C-alpha positions in Angstrom: 0.0 0.0 0.0 1.4 3.4 -1.0 2.2 5.9 1.8 -0.1 8.9 2.1 1.3 12.3 1.1 0.2 13.8 4.4 0.5 17.4 3.3 -2.3 17.0 0.8 -6.0 17.5 1.6 -9.0 15.7 0.2 -8.4 12.1 1.4 -11.5 9.9 2.0 -11.8 6.6 3.9 -14.2 3.7 3.7 -14.7 1.6 6.9 -16.3 -1.8 7.6 -17.0 -3.4 10.9 -17.6 -7.2 11.0 -19.2 -7.8 14.4 -19.8 -11.2 16.0 -23.3 -11.3 17.4 -24.3 -12.4 21.0 -20.7 -12.5 22.3 -21.5 -10.8 25.6 -23.9 -13.6 26.7 -21.6 -16.3 25.2 -18.6 -15.0 27.3 -20.7 -15.5 30.4 -22.2 -18.9 29.5 -19.4 -20.5 27.6 -16.0 -18.7 27.7 -14.2 -21.4 25.8 -16.6 -21.2 22.9 -16.4 -17.4 22.9 -12.6 -17.6 22.6 -13.0 -20.0 19.7 -15.4 -17.7 17.9 -12.9 -14.8 18.1 -10.1 -17.0 16.8 -12.4 -18.1 14.0 -13.2 -14.5 13.1 -9.5 -13.8 12.4 -8.9 -17.0 10.5 -12.2 -16.8 8.6 -11.4 -13.4 7.2 -8.1 -14.7 5.8 -9.8 -17.8 4.4 -12.4 -15.7 2.7 -9.7 -13.7 0.9 -8.7 -16.9 -0.8 -12.1 -16.9 -2.6 -12.5 -13.1 -2.9 -9.1 -11.5 -3.2 -8.2 -7.9 -2.9 -7.0 -7.5 0.7 -3.8 -5.7 -0.3 -5.9 -2.5 -0.6 -6.9 -2.5 3.1 -5.8 -1.9 6.6 -7.3 -4.4 9.0 -7.5 -4.3 12.8 -9.0 -7.1 15.0 -10.4 -5.7 18.3 -12.2 -8.1 20.6 -15.2 -9.6 18.8 -15.0 -7.3 15.8 -12.8 -6.8 12.8 -12.4 -3.4 11.2 -11.4 -3.0 7.5 -10.2 0.4 6.2 -9.7 1.5 2.6 -8.0 4.9 2.2 -8.9 6.9 -0.9 -6.4 9.2 -2.6 -7.7 12.7 -3.7 -6.9 11.7 -7.3 -9.2 8.6 -7.0 -12.9 8.8 -7.5 -14.5 7.6 -4.3 -18.0 7.2 -5.8 -16.6 4.7 -8.3 -14.6 2.8 -5.6 -17.4 2.7 -3.0 -19.5 0.0 -4.9 -16.3 -2.1 -5.3 -15.5 -1.8 -1.6 -19.0 -2.7 -0.5 -19.3 -5.6 -2.9 -16.0 -7.1 -1.8 -16.5 -6.7 1.9 -20.1 -8.1 1.5 -18.6 -11.2 -0.2 -16.1 -11.7 2.5 -18.6 -11.2 5.3 -21.2 -13.4 3.7 -18.6 -16.2 3.5 -17.8 -15.8 7.2 -21.5 -15.5 8.2 -22.2 -18.8 6.4 -19.4 -20.5 8.3 -20.7 -19.1 11.6 -24.3 -20.2 11.1 -23.4 -23.6 9.7 -22.0 -24.6 13.1 -24.9 -23.2 15.0 -23.7 -19.7 15.9 -25.9 -16.6 15.6 -23.7 -15.1 12.9 -22.4 -11.6 12.3 -23.5 -8.0 11.5 -21.7 -6.0 8.8 -21.6 -2.2 8.7 -20.2 -0.2 5.8 -19.6 3.6 6.1 -17.6 6.4 4.6 -16.1 9.8 5.6 -13.3 12.2 5.3 -9.8 10.9 6.3 -8.1 12.8 9.1 -4.4 12.4 8.9 -1.7 12.8 11.5 1.2 15.0 10.1 3.8 12.8 11.7 2.3 9.6 13.1 5.7 8.1 14.1 7.0 11.1 16.1 6.5 9.4 19.4 8.7 6.4 18.3 11.9 8.5 18.4 14.5 8.9 21.1 14.6 8.8 24.1 11.7 6.5 24.5 11.8 4.4 21.3 12.7 1.2 23.2 9.5 1.5 25.2 7.1 2.0 22.3 8.3 -0.4 19.6 5.2 -2.5 19.9 2.8 0.5 19.7 1.0 1.5 16.5 -1.4 4.2 15.4 -4.6 3.5 13.6 -4.7 6.9 11.8 -7.3 8.5 9.7 -10.7 7.0 9.3 -12.3 8.8 12.2 -15.7 9.6 10.7 -16.3 6.3 9.0 -15.1 4.3 12.0 -17.3 6.3 14.3 -20.3 5.6 12.2 -19.6 1.9 12.3 -19.1 2.0 16.1 -22.3 4.0 16.6 -24.3 1.7 14.4 -23.0 -1.3 16.4 -23.9 0.4 19.7 -27.4 1.3 18.4 -28.0 -2.3 17.4 -31.4 -3.7 16.8 -33.1 -1.0 18.9 -32.4 1.5 16.1 -33.0 -1.0 13.3 -29.5 -2.4 12.7 -30.5 -6.0 12.8 -28.1 -8.9 13.1 -27.4 -11.2 10.2 -27.6 -8.1 7.9 -25.2 -6.0 5.8 -25.8 -2.3 6.4 -24.3 0.0 3.8 -24.4 3.7 3.9 -26.2 5.5 1.1 -23.9 7.8 -0.9 -26.7 10.2 -1.7 -27.9 10.4 1.9 -25.2 10.4 4.6 -26.3 8.6 7.8 -28.9 6.5 6.0 -28.2 2.8 5.7 -29.8 0.1 3.6 -29.9 -3.4 5.0 -29.9 -6.7 3.2 -29.5 -10.2 4.6 -26.1 -11.7 4.5 -26.2 -14.6 2.1 -23.3 -16.6 0.8 -22.5 -16.0 -2.9 -22.4 -18.9 -5.3 -18.9 -20.4 -5.7 -18.9 -19.5 -9.4 -18.7 -15.9 -8.3 -15.4 -16.5 -6.5 -12.0 -15.3 -7.8 -13.6 -12.6 -10.0 -12.9 -9.2 -8.5 -14.4 -7.6 -11.5 -17.8 -8.7 -10.1 -17.5 -6.7 -6.8 -19.3 -3.7 -8.1 -22.1 -6.0 -9.4 -22.4 -7.5 -5.9 -23.1 -4.0 -4.6 -25.9 -3.7 -7.2 -27.4 -6.9 -6.0 -27.1 -5.7 -2.4 -29.2 -2.6 -3.2 -31.8 -4.7 -5.1 -32.0 -7.2 -2.1 -32.3 -4.4 0.5 -35.5 -4.8 2.6 -34.6 -2.7 5.6 -33.5 0.9 6.3 -32.0 2.4 9.3 -30.9 6.0 10.1 -27.9 6.8 12.3 -28.9 9.6 14.5 -25.3 10.5 15.4 -23.9 10.6 11.9 -21.6 13.5 11.1 
Protein backbone atom coordinates (compact mmCIF):
# COMPACT_ATOMS: atom_id res chain seq x y z
CA UNK A 1 0.00 0.00 0.00
CA UNK A 2 1.38 3.40 -0.97
CA UNK A 3 2.23 5.89 1.77
CA UNK A 4 -0.08 8.85 2.13
CA UNK A 5 1.27 12.25 1.13
CA UNK A 6 0.15 13.79 4.39
CA UNK A 7 0.52 17.42 3.32
CA UNK A 8 -2.32 17.00 0.82
CA UNK A 9 -6.01 17.46 1.56
CA UNK A 10 -9.04 15.66 0.25
CA UNK A 11 -8.45 12.08 1.36
CA UNK A 12 -11.47 9.88 2.03
CA UNK A 13 -11.82 6.61 3.93
CA UNK A 14 -14.16 3.65 3.74
CA UNK A 15 -14.68 1.56 6.86
CA UNK A 16 -16.32 -1.78 7.57
CA UNK A 17 -17.02 -3.43 10.90
CA UNK A 18 -17.57 -7.19 10.98
CA UNK A 19 -19.18 -7.82 14.35
CA UNK A 20 -19.78 -11.20 16.01
CA UNK A 21 -23.31 -11.30 17.44
CA UNK A 22 -24.28 -12.44 20.98
CA UNK A 23 -20.71 -12.51 22.26
CA UNK A 24 -21.51 -10.83 25.60
CA UNK A 25 -23.85 -13.60 26.72
CA UNK A 26 -21.59 -16.29 25.25
CA UNK A 27 -18.61 -15.01 27.26
CA UNK A 28 -20.66 -15.54 30.41
CA UNK A 29 -22.19 -18.89 29.48
CA UNK A 30 -19.36 -20.54 27.57
CA UNK A 31 -16.02 -18.66 27.66
CA UNK A 32 -14.23 -21.44 25.79
CA UNK A 33 -16.64 -21.21 22.86
CA UNK A 34 -16.40 -17.42 22.92
CA UNK A 35 -12.62 -17.60 22.59
CA UNK A 36 -12.96 -20.01 19.68
CA UNK A 37 -15.36 -17.68 17.87
CA UNK A 38 -12.88 -14.81 18.15
CA UNK A 39 -10.12 -17.02 16.75
CA UNK A 40 -12.43 -18.14 13.95
CA UNK A 41 -13.18 -14.50 13.08
CA UNK A 42 -9.49 -13.81 12.45
CA UNK A 43 -8.90 -17.03 10.55
CA UNK A 44 -12.15 -16.77 8.62
CA UNK A 45 -11.36 -13.37 7.16
CA UNK A 46 -8.08 -14.70 5.80
CA UNK A 47 -9.76 -17.81 4.39
CA UNK A 48 -12.42 -15.70 2.70
CA UNK A 49 -9.71 -13.71 0.88
CA UNK A 50 -8.70 -16.95 -0.85
CA UNK A 51 -12.06 -16.91 -2.64
CA UNK A 52 -12.52 -13.14 -2.89
CA UNK A 53 -9.05 -11.54 -3.22
CA UNK A 54 -8.19 -7.86 -2.87
CA UNK A 55 -7.03 -7.51 0.72
CA UNK A 56 -3.84 -5.70 -0.27
CA UNK A 57 -5.89 -2.48 -0.57
CA UNK A 58 -6.94 -2.50 3.09
CA UNK A 59 -5.75 -1.85 6.61
CA UNK A 60 -7.27 -4.37 9.05
CA UNK A 61 -7.52 -4.30 12.83
CA UNK A 62 -8.96 -7.08 14.99
CA UNK A 63 -10.38 -5.73 18.25
CA UNK A 64 -12.22 -8.07 20.60
CA UNK A 65 -15.22 -9.58 18.82
CA UNK A 66 -14.98 -7.25 15.79
CA UNK A 67 -12.76 -6.79 12.77
CA UNK A 68 -12.37 -3.35 11.19
CA UNK A 69 -11.41 -2.99 7.53
CA UNK A 70 -10.24 0.38 6.19
CA UNK A 71 -9.73 1.55 2.60
CA UNK A 72 -7.98 4.90 2.21
CA UNK A 73 -8.88 6.90 -0.90
CA UNK A 74 -6.39 9.24 -2.56
CA UNK A 75 -7.73 12.67 -3.66
CA UNK A 76 -6.92 11.71 -7.27
CA UNK A 77 -9.17 8.65 -7.04
CA UNK A 78 -12.93 8.80 -7.55
CA UNK A 79 -14.50 7.61 -4.31
CA UNK A 80 -17.96 7.24 -5.83
CA UNK A 81 -16.57 4.66 -8.26
CA UNK A 82 -14.59 2.79 -5.60
CA UNK A 83 -17.42 2.65 -3.05
CA UNK A 84 -19.46 -0.04 -4.90
CA UNK A 85 -16.30 -2.15 -5.32
CA UNK A 86 -15.46 -1.85 -1.62
CA UNK A 87 -19.01 -2.65 -0.53
CA UNK A 88 -19.31 -5.63 -2.89
CA UNK A 89 -15.96 -7.06 -1.83
CA UNK A 90 -16.53 -6.75 1.92
CA UNK A 91 -20.05 -8.13 1.51
CA UNK A 92 -18.61 -11.19 -0.24
CA UNK A 93 -16.07 -11.72 2.55
CA UNK A 94 -18.59 -11.20 5.35
CA UNK A 95 -21.20 -13.43 3.72
CA UNK A 96 -18.63 -16.22 3.49
CA UNK A 97 -17.83 -15.79 7.19
CA UNK A 98 -21.51 -15.55 8.16
CA UNK A 99 -22.20 -18.82 6.37
CA UNK A 100 -19.39 -20.54 8.29
CA UNK A 101 -20.73 -19.13 11.57
CA UNK A 102 -24.34 -20.18 11.10
CA UNK A 103 -23.43 -23.58 9.68
CA UNK A 104 -21.98 -24.61 13.05
CA UNK A 105 -24.92 -23.21 14.98
CA UNK A 106 -23.70 -19.71 15.91
CA UNK A 107 -25.85 -16.60 15.62
CA UNK A 108 -23.67 -15.06 12.91
CA UNK A 109 -22.43 -11.55 12.28
CA UNK A 110 -23.52 -8.01 11.45
CA UNK A 111 -21.71 -5.98 8.79
CA UNK A 112 -21.65 -2.18 8.71
CA UNK A 113 -20.16 -0.18 5.81
CA UNK A 114 -19.59 3.57 6.11
CA UNK A 115 -17.57 6.40 4.56
CA UNK A 116 -16.12 9.75 5.58
CA UNK A 117 -13.25 12.20 5.33
CA UNK A 118 -9.79 10.92 6.27
CA UNK A 119 -8.13 12.76 9.14
CA UNK A 120 -4.36 12.44 8.88
CA UNK A 121 -1.66 12.82 11.49
CA UNK A 122 1.15 14.97 10.09
CA UNK A 123 3.84 12.83 11.71
CA UNK A 124 2.31 9.59 13.06
CA UNK A 125 5.68 8.12 14.12
CA UNK A 126 6.98 11.11 16.07
CA UNK A 127 6.54 9.36 19.42
CA UNK A 128 8.74 6.43 18.27
CA UNK A 129 11.93 8.49 18.37
CA UNK A 130 14.50 8.87 21.12
CA UNK A 131 14.63 8.85 24.08
CA UNK A 132 11.68 6.46 24.49
CA UNK A 133 11.83 4.39 21.28
CA UNK A 134 12.68 1.16 23.15
CA UNK A 135 9.51 1.49 25.23
CA UNK A 136 7.07 1.96 22.33
CA UNK A 137 8.34 -0.42 19.63
CA UNK A 138 5.16 -2.53 19.94
CA UNK A 139 2.82 0.46 19.67
CA UNK A 140 0.98 1.48 16.53
CA UNK A 141 -1.39 4.23 15.44
CA UNK A 142 -4.61 3.52 13.57
CA UNK A 143 -4.68 6.87 11.79
CA UNK A 144 -7.25 8.55 9.69
CA UNK A 145 -10.72 7.05 9.28
CA UNK A 146 -12.28 8.83 12.25
CA UNK A 147 -15.67 9.63 10.74
CA UNK A 148 -16.27 6.32 8.96
CA UNK A 149 -15.14 4.29 11.98
CA UNK A 150 -17.34 6.30 14.34
CA UNK A 151 -20.35 5.58 12.16
CA UNK A 152 -19.55 1.86 12.34
CA UNK A 153 -19.13 2.00 16.12
CA UNK A 154 -22.31 4.03 16.60
CA UNK A 155 -24.32 1.65 14.42
CA UNK A 156 -22.99 -1.34 16.38
CA UNK A 157 -23.89 0.38 19.66
CA UNK A 158 -27.36 1.29 18.37
CA UNK A 159 -27.99 -2.31 17.36
CA UNK A 160 -31.44 -3.69 16.77
CA UNK A 161 -33.09 -0.97 18.87
CA UNK A 162 -32.37 1.53 16.07
CA UNK A 163 -32.97 -0.99 13.30
CA UNK A 164 -29.47 -2.38 12.70
CA UNK A 165 -30.51 -6.02 12.78
CA UNK A 166 -28.06 -8.88 13.13
CA UNK A 167 -27.42 -11.15 10.18
CA UNK A 168 -27.59 -8.14 7.87
CA UNK A 169 -25.23 -6.03 5.83
CA UNK A 170 -25.83 -2.32 6.45
CA UNK A 171 -24.26 -0.03 3.84
CA UNK A 172 -24.44 3.74 3.93
CA UNK A 173 -26.16 5.52 1.06
CA UNK A 174 -23.87 7.80 -0.93
CA UNK A 175 -26.72 10.15 -1.69
CA UNK A 176 -27.90 10.41 1.93
CA UNK A 177 -25.25 10.42 4.64
CA UNK A 178 -26.29 8.60 7.80
CA UNK A 179 -28.94 6.52 6.01
CA UNK A 180 -28.21 2.80 5.72
CA UNK A 181 -29.81 0.12 3.56
CA UNK A 182 -29.92 -3.39 4.98
CA UNK A 183 -29.95 -6.70 3.18
CA UNK A 184 -29.54 -10.22 4.59
CA UNK A 185 -26.06 -11.74 4.51
CA UNK A 186 -26.21 -14.64 2.07
CA UNK A 187 -23.28 -16.64 0.78
CA UNK A 188 -22.51 -15.98 -2.88
CA UNK A 189 -22.36 -18.89 -5.33
CA UNK A 190 -18.89 -20.38 -5.71
CA UNK A 191 -18.92 -19.53 -9.41
CA UNK A 192 -18.66 -15.89 -8.32
CA UNK A 193 -15.36 -16.54 -6.54
CA UNK A 194 -11.99 -15.33 -7.83
CA UNK A 195 -13.61 -12.63 -9.97
CA UNK A 196 -12.85 -9.18 -8.51
CA UNK A 197 -14.43 -7.57 -11.55
CA UNK A 198 -17.81 -8.67 -10.11
CA UNK A 199 -17.50 -6.75 -6.83
CA UNK A 200 -19.34 -3.69 -8.12
CA UNK A 201 -22.10 -5.99 -9.39
CA UNK A 202 -22.39 -7.52 -5.91
CA UNK A 203 -23.14 -4.02 -4.64
CA UNK A 204 -25.90 -3.65 -7.20
CA UNK A 205 -27.37 -6.91 -5.96
CA UNK A 206 -27.15 -5.66 -2.38
CA UNK A 207 -29.23 -2.61 -3.24
CA UNK A 208 -31.79 -4.74 -5.07
CA UNK A 209 -32.04 -7.15 -2.12
CA UNK A 210 -32.30 -4.43 0.54
CA UNK A 211 -35.47 -4.84 2.58
CA UNK A 212 -34.58 -2.70 5.60
CA UNK A 213 -33.54 0.86 6.26
CA UNK A 214 -31.96 2.44 9.33
CA UNK A 215 -30.86 5.97 10.12
CA UNK A 216 -27.85 6.76 12.27
CA UNK A 217 -28.87 9.62 14.52
CA UNK A 218 -25.29 10.52 15.43
CA UNK A 219 -23.95 10.61 11.85
CA UNK A 220 -21.61 13.52 11.05
